[in-house]
C-alpha positions in Angstrom: 0.0 0.0 0.0 1.4 3.5 -0.9 0.9 6.0 1.9 1.7 9.2 0.0 2.6 10.6 3.4 5.0 13.4 2.3 6.4 16.4 4.1 8.6 19.0 2.6 10.8 21.5 4.4 13.5 24.1 3.8 16.7 23.8 5.7 20.2 25.0 6.0 23.1 22.5 5.9 25.6 20.6 3.7 25.8 17.1 2.3 28.4 15.1 0.5 27.3 13.9 -2.9 28.1 10.8 -4.9 31.3 12.1 -6.3 32.6 13.1 -2.8 31.9 16.7 -3.2 30.1 18.8 -0.6 27.1 20.9 -1.6 24.6 23.1 0.2 21.3 21.5 1.2 18.4 23.8 1.0 15.4 21.3 0.9 14.3 18.1 2.5 11.6 15.7 1.5 10.5 13.2 4.1 8.0 10.5 3.2 6.9 7.0 4.4 6.5 4.7 1.4 8.1 1.9 -0.6 11.9 2.1 -0.7 13.9 1.9 -3.9 16.8 0.0 -2.4 16.3 -0.9 1.3 15.1 -4.5 2.0 11.9 -3.5 3.8 8.3 -3.3 2.7 8.0 0.4 3.7 10.7 2.9 4.9 11.0 6.5 6.0 12.7 8.1 3.1 14.6 11.4 3.3 15.9 13.3 0.3 18.3 16.1 1.1 18.8 18.3 -1.9 19.6 21.6 -3.5 17.0 21.7 -6.4 18.8 24.7 -7.9 21.7 22.6 -8.7 19.8 19.8 -10.4 19.4 16.0 -9.6 23.1 15.5 -8.8 22.8 17.7 -5.7 20.8 15.1 -3.8 21.4 12.6 -1.0 18.7 9.9 -0.2 18.3 7.9 2.9 15.9 4.9 3.4 15.3 3.9 7.0 13.1 1.3 8.6 10.5 2.8 11.0 12.5 1.5 14.0 15.7 3.0 12.7 14.0 6.3 12.0 12.6 6.5 15.5 16.1 5.6 16.9 17.7 8.3 14.7 15.0 10.8 15.9 15.9 10.0 19.5 19.6 10.2 18.9 19.2 13.7 17.2 17.1 14.9 20.2 19.7 13.6 22.7 22.6 15.2 20.8 20.8 18.6 20.6 19.8 18.4 24.3 23.4 17.7 25.4 24.7 20.8 23.6 24.7 24.2 25.4 21.5 26.0 24.7 23.4 29.0 23.4 24.8 26.9 20.5 21.4 25.4 19.5 19.2 28.5 19.6 
């Protein structure tokens, strides 16, 4: 079953592309649906991209639901452990 559950957001960051070059990341698309490569029925998929630079400026991640929840928790823990002045 396709969920079509998709969320898009703008962001600031960097990603290393397939040729080992860094590029600015301006957009993220997050969706829960069938993966392209991961061995799971459904995954949380995240595409980090800079659409202005074309399809080569994209990094994709496919995570199982459990792995996505673990990552969410790890991100929260890392942010909570940093001084508030740095994460404002």
